[in-house]
C-alpha positions in Angstrom: -20.5 -31.3 -21.2 -19.9 -33.3 -17.3 -17.7 -31.7 -16.1 -19.0 -28.8 -17.4 -21.8 -29.3 -15.6 -19.8 -29.4 -12.4 -17.6 -26.7 -12.7 -20.4 -24.7 -12.7 -22.0 -25.7 -9.2 -18.1 -25.3 -7.8 -18.8 -22.0 -8.7 -22.2 -21.7 -7.4 -20.6 -22.9 -3.9 -18.0 -20.6 -4.2 -19.9 -17.9 -4.9 -23.4 -18.8 -2.3 -20.5 -19.4 1.2 -18.8 -16.2 0.4 -23.2 -14.3 0.3 -23.8 -16.9 3.4 -20.4 -15.5 5.3 -21.3 -11.5 4.2 -24.7 -12.4 6.0 -23.7 -13.5 9.2 -21.1 -10.5 9.4 -24.5 -8.2 8.3 -26.5 -10.1 11.2 -22.9 -9.7 13.8 -22.8 -5.9 13.2 -26.6 -5.2 12.7 -26.4 -6.6 16.5 -23.7 -5.4 17.8 -24.6 -2.0 16.3 -27.9 -2.2 18.1 -26.6 -3.8 21.5 -24.5 0.0 21.6 -27.3 2.0 21.2 -28.6 0.8 24.6 -25.7 1.3 25.9 -26.0 4.7 24.5 -29.0 5.1 26.4 -27.6 3.9 29.4 -24.3 6.5 29.4 -27.2 8.8 28.0 -29.2 8.3 31.2 -26.5 8.8 33.7 -24.8 11.5 32.7 -27.9 12.8 33.5 -27.9 11.8 36.5 -25.0 13.6 37.1 -23.1 10.1 37.8 -20.2 10.6 34.7 -19.5 13.6 32.5 -20.5 14.5 28.8 -17.0 13.6 27.5 -18.6 9.6 27.6 -20.9 10.3 26.1 -19.2 11.9 23.3 -17.1 8.5 23.5 -20.0 7.0 23.0 -21.5 8.2 20.2 -18.6 8.3 18.3 -18.6 4.5 18.7 -21.9 4.1 17.6 -21.4 6.8 14.7 -18.9 3.9 13.1 -20.3 0.9 13.9 -23.5 2.3 11.9 -21.0 2.4 9.0 -18.8 -1.0 9.6 -22.9 -1.6 9.4 -24.0 0.1 6.4 -20.5 -0.9 4.2 -21.1 -4.7 4.9 -25.0 -4.2 3.7 -23.7 -2.8 0.3 -21.1 -5.9 0.1 -23.6 -8.7 1.0 -26.8 -6.9 -1.9 -22.8 -8.0 -4.0 -22.8 -10.8 -3.4 -25.9 -11.7 -3.9 -26.2 -10.6 -7.2 -23.4 -12.3 -8.3 -24.4 -14.8 -6.9 -28.5 -14.3 -9.1 -25.2 -14.1 -11.7 -23.4 -16.8 -11.6 -27.5 -18.9 -11.1 -28.3 -17.5 -14.7 -30.9 -15.5 -12.7 -31.4 -11.8 -13.4 -29.5 -9.9 -11.0 -31.5 -7.0 -9.5 -34.0 -8.9 -8.4 -34.5 -8.0 -4.8 -34.0 -11.9 -3.0 -32.9 -13.0 -0.2 -31.2 -16.6 -0.2 -32.1 -18.9 3.6 -28.7 -20.1 5.5 -30.9 -21.5 8.7 -30.1 -25.4 8.0 -25.6 -24.4 7.3 -24.7 -26.5 10.4 -21.6 -23.2 11.8 -21.2 -25.0 14.7 -18.2 -27.4 13.4 -17.0 -29.8 16.4 -14.0 -31.7 16.5 -16.4 -35.1 15.8 -17.7 -33.5 12.3 -13.7 -32.5 10.8 -13.2 -36.1 11.4 -16.4 -37.1 10.2 -15.7 -35.3 7.1 -11.9 -37.4 6.8 -13.6 -40.3 7.1 -15.4 -39.8 4.1 -13.0 -38.2 1.9 -9.7 -40.8 3.0 -6.5 -40.6 2.6 -4.2 -38.3 -0.4 -3.4 -41.5 -2.0 -6.8 -43.1 -2.0 -8.4 -39.6 -2.9 -6.2 -39.1 -6.2 -6.7 -43.0 -7.2 -10.5 -41.4 -7.2 -9.6 -38.1 -8.3 -8.0 -39.7 -12.0 -10.9 -42.3 -12.0 -13.9 -40.2 -11.4 -12.8 -36.8 -13.2 -14.7 -35.7 -16.7 -12.0 -33.7 -17.9 -9.0 -36.5 -17.1 -11.9 -38.9 -18.7 -12.2 -36.8 -21.7 -8.6 -36.3 -22.1 -7.9 -41.0 -22.1 -10.9 -40.6 -24.3 -8.4 -38.6 -26.6 -5.4 -40.0 -26.4 -6.6 -43.3 -27.1 -8.3 -41.2 -30.3 -5.4 -40.5 -31.7 -3.7 -43.4 -31.2 -6.2 -45.3 -33.9 -5.1 -42.8 -35.9 -1.3 -43.4 -36.1 -2.1 -46.6 -36.6 -4.3 -45.8 -39.7 -2.3 -43.2 -40.9 0.4 -46.3 -41.5 -1.9 -48.6 -42.2 -1.2 -47.1 -46.2 2.2 -49.1 -46.8 0.0 -52.1 -46.1 -1.4 -54.1 -49.6 -4.9 -54.0 -49.5 -6.6 -56.5 -51.2 -10.9 -55.8 -52.8 -13.7 -58.3 -53.1 -16.0 -57.4 -55.8 -19.3 -58.9 -56.8 -22.0 -59.2 -58.6 -24.6 -59.6 -61.0 -26.0 -58.7 -64.7 -28.9 -58.3 -67.0 -29.3 -57.9 -70.8 -32.5 -59.0 -72.7 -35.5 -57.4 -74.0 -37.7 -59.9 -73.2 -38.6 -59.8 -68.8 -39.0 -63.7 -68.7 -35.9 -65.2 -69.6 -34.4 -63.1 -66.8 -32.7 -66.5 -65.6 -31.5 -67.5 -69.1 -29.2 -64.4 -70.0 -28.8 -63.6 -66.6 -24.9 -63.9 -65.2 -22.7 -63.3 -62.3 -19.6 -61.7 -61.2 -16.6 -61.3 -59.5 -13.6 -60.3 -58.6 -10.3 -59.1 -56.3 -9.2 -56.0 -56.5 -5.1 -56.0 -55.0 -3.7 -51.9 -54.8 0.0 -52.9 -53.5 1.7 -48.6 -52.5 4.1 -48.0 -54.1 5.2 -44.4 -54.5 2.7 -42.3 -52.8 4.5 -38.1 -52.8 5.7 -38.9 -49.6 2.0 -38.6 -47.8 2.2 -41.6 -46.2 5.1 -40.6 -43.9 3.6 -37.1 -43.3 0.5 -38.2 -42.5 2.9 -40.8 -39.8 4.3 -37.8 -39.0 1.0 -35.6 -38.1 -0.3 -38.3 -36.4 2.4 -38.6 -33.7 2.2 -35.3 -33.5 -1.0 -35.1 -32.3 -0.5 -38.7 -30.6 2.5 -36.4 -28.0 0.7 -33.1 -27.8 -2.7 -35.6 -26.5 -0.4 -37.5 -23.9 1.9 -34.1 -23.0 -2.0 -33.5 -22.6 -3.3 -35.4 -20.2 0.6 -35.5 -17.9 -0.3 -32.0 -17.5 -3.5 -32.0 -16.5 -3.1 -35.4 -14.0 -0.1 -33.5 -12.2 -2.8 -30.4 -12.5 -5.2 -33.2 -10.9 -2.3 -33.5 -8.2 -1.5 -29.9 -7.8 -5.3 -29.5 -7.2 -6.3 -32.3 -4.7 -3.0 -30.8 -2.4 -3.4 -27.6 -2.6 -7.5 -29.1 -1.6 -6.1 -31.1 1.6 -3.9 -28.4 2.6 -6.3 -25.5 2.6 -8.7 -28.0 4.7 -5.9 -28.4 6.9 -5.6 -24.9 7.6 -9.8 -24.1 7.9 -9.7 -26.7 10.9 -6.9 -25.0 12.9 -8.7 -21.8 11.8 -12.0 -22.9 13.0 -10.4 -24.1 16.5 -8.4 -20.8 17.1 -11.0 -18.5 16.0 -13.1 -20.1 18.5 -10.9 -20.1 20.9 -10.4 -16.2 20.8 -13.7 -15.6 20.8 -14.7 -17.6 23.6 -11.9 -14.8 25.3 -13.0 -12.0 23.9 -17.1 -12.5 24.6 -15.7 -13.0 28.1 -13.5 -10.0 28.7 -16.3 -7.8 27.1 -17.9 -8.6 29.2 -16.0 -8.1 31.8 -15.9 -4.9 31.0 -19.0 -4.1 30.6 -19.5 -5.1 33.9 -16.7 -3.0 35.3 -17.4 0.2 33.3 -21.2 -0.4 35.5 -19.8 0.4 38.5 -17.1 2.6 37.3 -14.2 0.7 37.9 -13.2 0.9 33.7 -13.5 4.3 31.5 -15.3 4.2 27.8 -11.7 4.1 26.1 -11.5 0.0 27.5 -15.1 -0.2 26.8 -15.2 0.0 23.1 -11.8 -1.8 22.0 -13.4 -4.2 24.8 -16.5 -4.2 21.8 -14.0 -4.3 18.5 -12.0 -7.7 20.0 -15.0 -9.2 20.3 -16.6 -7.8 17.0 -13.5 -8.9 15.5 -13.3 -12.1 17.1 -16.9 -12.6 16.2 -16.3 -11.7 12.4 -13.4 -13.7 12.4 -14.7 -17.2 13.8 -17.4 -16.7 10.8 -15.0 -16.4 8.0 -13.5 -19.3 9.4 -16.5 -22.1 9.3 -18.3 -21.7 5.8 -14.1 -20.7 4.9 -14.6 -25.0 6.3 -17.5 -25.5 4.4 -16.0 -24.2 1.6 -12.9 -26.4 2.0 -15.2 -29.5 1.8 -16.8 -28.6 -1.0 -12.8 -27.6 -3.1 -12.3 -30.9 -1.5 -14.7 -32.6 -3.6 -14.4 -31.2 -6.5 -11.0 -32.1 -7.1 -11.9 -35.7 -6.0 -15.1 -35.7 -9.1 -16.5 -35.8 -5.2 -19.1 -32.6 -6.4 -22.7 -33.0 -5.9 
């Protein structure tokens, strides 16, 4: 029961971070589209003034159409993600609701990563914590102990059993002579198994087989937990690197786009170079968003793997 609740929690976190990622992407594409419309207005004004040819206007209009199409697709992806999140939460997926993400820290520093590492600990420590905390492991341990007890019960049929019994009886037609005609008795019953048509052997074999199954299942579970913890650490490593790489790429793309904007305004760069720079900037921004929420999810996946998910 408890493990089922934890499983639902991690599913909600997974879908929520998917929703948050798509929401940020929609906002970035919308901002970029609005910026593109302003650039088009500026280009149209320059064309009317005879500064730039009409072909530049057409190029920017085509680029703006692509940006609007990408924005529409991103909004559809967001709506699908919202419906999936509502469904996991047991709510009506057709509800037109919005989930706030303003409280989520989207700027992850190196010190933030190190703080989380310090709270989690190393692989060996977290693995032992997982075996201690996880409800599925605890349930498996209980099943194994129950199977061991069943083997002992089956084997006990080989041994003699001694039963002690007793009571008190009374026979009389007058109640006032209750003590006179009453008597007490007791006895011992010794039962020695001789031949039970091999039923005991069969029960022992079945219980031993059940024990072996429980032990194998528990061993598989331990291996599965080890793999989950290891994979969670590897994913955390990868997302940490992705944050650093995506941040550098975004900074470079941002500077390049600003430089190209300035050069385009003075006529030393063409519209194709500006569009390419904008595409690189937007791609770098989306990669940065994806890496941040991927890292936040990796934190939750690791907490889930070691049984520390709140």
